[in-house]
C-alpha positions in Angstrom: 0.0 0.0 0.0 1.2 3.5 -0.8 -0.2 6.9 -0.1 -1.1 7.4 -3.8 -3.6 4.6 -3.3 -5.4 6.6 -0.6 -6.6 9.4 -2.9 -10.2 8.3 -2.8 -10.3 7.9 1.0 -11.8 10.5 3.3 -9.4 12.9 4.9 -9.2 12.3 8.7 -7.9 14.6 11.4 -10.6 15.9 13.6 -12.3 13.0 15.3 -12.2 12.6 19.0 -10.1 9.9 20.8 -11.6 8.1 23.8 -8.7 9.5 25.8 -8.8 12.9 24.2 -7.2 15.9 25.9 -10.0 18.4 26.7 -7.6 21.3 26.3 -6.4 20.2 22.8 -6.9 22.7 20.0 -8.8 21.6 16.9 -7.0 19.7 14.2 -7.6 20.3 10.5 -8.0 17.9 7.5 -5.7 16.4 4.9 -6.7 16.0 1.3 -4.6 13.7 -1.0 -3.8 15.5 -4.3 -2.0 12.6 -6.0 1.4 11.1 -6.6 4.4 13.4 -6.3 8.1 13.4 -7.0 10.0 12.6 -3.8 12.3 15.3 -2.3 16.0 14.8 -1.9 16.8 12.4 1.0 13.7 10.2 0.6 13.9 6.8 2.2 15.0 4.0 -0.1 12.0 2.7 -2.1 9.7 5.4 -0.8 6.5 6.5 -2.6 5.6 10.1 -2.4 2.3 11.9 -2.4 1.2 15.6 -2.6 -1.2 16.6 0.1 -3.2 19.7 1.0 -3.6 20.6 4.7 -6.4 22.8 5.9 -6.5 24.1 9.5 -8.9 26.5 11.3 -8.1 30.1 10.7 -4.9 29.7 8.7 -4.2 29.5 5.0 -4.1 26.0 3.4 -0.6 24.6 2.8 0.6 21.8 0.6 3.3 19.3 1.3 5.0 16.1 0.0 4.6 13.0 2.2 7.0 10.1 1.7 6.2 6.6 2.8 8.4 3.5 2.8 7.5 0.0 4.0 9.8 -2.6 5.4 9.9 -6.2 4.3 7.5 -8.3 6.4 5.3 -7.1 9.2 6.1 -3.6 10.4 7.2 -2.9 13.9 5.4 0.4 13.7 5.7 3.8 12.1 8.3 6.6 12.5 7.7 10.1 11.2 10.9 12.1 10.5 10.3 15.8 10.7 12.9 18.3 9.3 14.1 21.4 11.0 14.1 25.0 9.9 11.1 25.8 7.6 10.3 22.2 7.1 10.6 22.3 3.3 13.1 19.4 3.1 13.0 15.7 4.0 14.8 14.9 7.3 17.1 11.9 6.8 20.6 12.2 8.3 21.0 8.4 7.8 18.0 7.6 10.1 15.5 6.9 7.3 17.1 3.8 5.8 18.3 2.6 9.2 14.8 2.6 10.6 13.5 1.0 7.5 16.0 -1.8 7.9 15.1 -2.1 11.6 11.5 -3.0 10.4 9.6 0.3 10.7 7.5 2.1 8.2 9.2 5.5 7.6 7.3 8.7 6.8 9.0 12.0 5.9 7.2 15.4 5.6 8.3 18.3 3.4 6.2 21.4 3.2 6.0 23.5 0.0 6.7 26.7 1.9 7.6 27.5 5.5 5.0 25.8 7.8 5.5 28.4 10.5 4.3 31.3 8.3 0.6 32.0 8.5 0.8 35.7 7.5 1.2 36.7 11.1 -1.6 34.7 12.7 0.9 33.0 15.1 3.0 30.0 15.5 0.6 28.0 17.7 -2.0 28.2 15.0 0.5 27.3 12.4 1.4 24.2 14.4 -2.0 22.8 13.6 -0.6 21.9 10.2 2.0 19.4 11.4 -0.3 18.0 14.1 -3.0 17.4 11.5 -0.5 15.5 9.3 0.7 13.4 12.2 -2.8 12.4 13.0 -3.5 11.6 9.4 -0.4 9.4 9.3 -1.7 7.5 12.4 -5.0 6.9 10.8 -3.9 6.1 7.2 -0.3 4.8 7.4 -0.3 3.3 10.9 -3.9 2.2 10.1 -5.0 3.3 13.6 -3.1 0.3 15.0 -2.2 0.6 18.7 -0.5 -2.8 18.8 2.8 -1.4 17.3 4.7 1.8 18.0 3.8 5.2 16.5 6.7 7.5 16.9 8.4 10.7 15.7 11.8 12.3 15.5 12.7 15.9 14.7 15.4 18.5 15.0 15.0 22.2 15.7 11.8 23.4 14.0 10.9 19.7 13.4 11.0 19.1 17.1 8.9 22.2 17.6 6.2 20.8 15.4 6.2 17.5 17.3 6.1 19.2 20.8 3.4 21.6 19.8 1.4 18.6 18.7 1.9 17.0 22.1 1.3 20.1 24.2 -1.4 21.9 22.3 -3.1 19.4 19.9 -3.5 16.2 21.9 -1.1 14.0 20.0 0.2 12.4 23.2 -2.9 10.3 22.7 -1.2 8.7 19.7 2.6 9.1 19.9 4.3 6.3 21.8 7.8 7.8 21.7 9.3 11.0 20.4 12.9 12.2 19.9 13.7 15.9 19.9 17.1 17.4 19.0 18.2 21.1 19.4 15.2 22.7 21.1 12.4 23.3 20.6 13.6 26.8 20.1 10.2 28.3 20.6 9.4 26.8 24.0 9.3 30.3 25.5 9.4 32.9 22.7 8.9 35.7 25.2 12.1 34.8 27.0 13.9 34.4 23.7 12.9 37.8 22.6 13.6 39.6 25.9 16.3 38.1 28.1 15.2 40.1 31.1 11.9 38.3 31.4 13.5 35.1 32.7 14.6 35.5 36.3 15.1 31.9 37.2 18.3 29.9 37.8 20.9 29.0 35.2 19.5 26.5 32.8 21.3 23.3 33.6 20.5 21.0 30.6 23.2 18.3 31.3 26.7 18.0 32.7 28.1 19.5 29.5 25.6 22.4 29.4 25.1 23.9 32.9 24.2 27.4 31.9 22.4 27.2 28.5 21.7 30.3 26.4 18.1 30.9 25.5 17.8 34.3 23.8 17.5 34.7 20.0 20.4 36.0 17.9 17.8 37.8 15.8 14.1 38.5 16.2 13.3 38.5 12.5 11.6 35.1 12.3 9.5 35.5 15.4 8.4 39.0 14.3 7.4 37.4 10.9 5.5 34.5 12.5 3.8 36.6 15.3 3.2 39.9 13.4 5.3 41.8 15.8 8.4 44.0 15.3 10.0 44.2 18.7 11.5 40.8 19.3 15.1 41.2 20.3 14.8 44.9 21.0 15.0 46.8 24.3 11.8 47.1 26.3 9.2 45.5 24.0 5.6 46.4 24.7 3.5 44.2 26.9 1.1 43.4 24.1 4.0 41.8 22.1 5.3 39.9 25.2 1.8 38.6 25.8 1.5 37.3 22.2 4.9 35.6 22.3 4.1 33.9 25.6 0.6 32.8 24.4 1.9 31.3 21.2 4.9 29.5 22.7 4.8 25.7 23.3 5.0 26.0 27.1 1.9 28.0 27.8 -0.4 27.9 30.8 -3.1 26.2 28.8 -0.8 23.5 27.4 -0.8 19.8 28.4 2.4 18.5 29.8 1.4 15.1 31.2 2.1 12.3 28.7 1.8 9.0 30.7 1.9 6.9 27.6 4.5 8.8 25.5 8.2 8.4 26.2 10.5 11.3 25.3 14.2 11.8 24.6 16.3 14.9 23.9 19.6 15.3 22.2 21.8 18.4 22.3 25.2 19.4 20.8 27.4 20.8 23.6 30.4 21.9 21.4 31.1 25.6 22.2 29.5 28.0 21.4 26.4 26.3 22.6 23.3 27.1 20.5 20.4 28.9 22.2 18.0 26.0 21.3 19.5 24.2 24.3 18.1 26.7 26.8 14.8 26.9 25.0 14.6 23.2 25.1 15.2 23.2 28.9 12.1 25.4 29.4 10.0 22.5 28.0 12.0 19.7 29.6 11.3 21.2 33.0 7.5 21.1 32.2 6.8 17.7 30.6 6.0 14.6 32.5 6.3 11.8 30.0 6.1 8.0 30.4 9.8 7.9 31.4 8.9 10.5 34.1 12.1 12.5 33.7 12.9 12.9 29.9 16.0 11.3 28.7 18.5 14.1 28.0 21.7 13.4 26.0 24.5 15.8 25.3 27.5 15.4 23.0 30.6 17.6 22.4 33.5 17.7 20.0 32.3 16.4 16.7 28.9 18.1 16.3 28.4 21.8 15.8 25.4 24.1 16.4 22.2 22.2 16.3 23.6 19.2 14.4 24.0 16.8 17.3 23.6 13.8 15.0 26.8 14.6 13.2 28.4 12.7 16.1 28.3 8.9 15.3 27.9 8.2 19.0 24.7 10.3 19.1 23.4 8.7 16.0 24.0 5.2 17.2 22.4 6.0 20.6 19.4 7.5 19.0 18.9 4.5 16.7 19.2 2.1 19.6 16.7 4.1 21.7 14.2 4.3 18.9 14.4 0.5 18.4 13.8 -0.2 22.1 11.3 2.7 22.9 9.1 2.8 19.8 6.7 0.2 21.1 2.9 0.1 21.7 2.2 2.2 24.9 -1.4 3.0 24.0 -2.8 -0.5 23.9 
């Protein structure tokens, strides 16, 4: 079965789970447009499909979805979500490795930046990724809760996954998630104005005991949030309120995930990226299946956000995925 064969099926995304999060924001719908040329970095043997994603209050956005099946019965499904604007396929060697391990592998590449809604806000934009993840659960995983349903993402890809957990109820579906370098928008208000955070040094791991968290530039946040004062002195309270409300770690968010295990990976090679401090803001909040999230730091080989440049980090991540991507929602 390939996604192209699902073109005549209804687009799922909005139905309620028996264990639904009452605070979860509404998902949208996915419409299959037809077969598509795969983006660079697609999993070996993958078939690709063009989809349109509609979410409440934000413009529609199209994407390419790649799907690869292992030989024999699948151990589950792993979604690989790319960083930055999300317009490329995330691979970094994981796609073929997970396929060989016996998992279905799905990759998502947006036509344009998923975070951009014309200024409506990042939390609203995150509906797009969450809707696709739910669609993959319904149509690729087949709604099966006897095998693992998991996701892995770096930077902006990790942000899409954690927004889905905290704001859109996807902890009801994901059994295990792996986040690298971030998410960088856990607390946009702190990232835009350093003085707003008055807590202790952000001790991420023994290699990062005082993690940075402020943004080098406010341009992206200003674009996403329709503000113009991020990373300027004394921003108005209205902008601060908007950044705080649209961050992942908001007062309304859900942080208890008793059936979803979580792991984090960071590059600790100096200079340490500000995504580490932003990630810490969320790590302190979440309560996943593994109680305290598994946090891993590597130094020397990797640079910036690219922790998986380190072969040791890659191997550890693959091993964790193999052992942790199991059915927790039976």
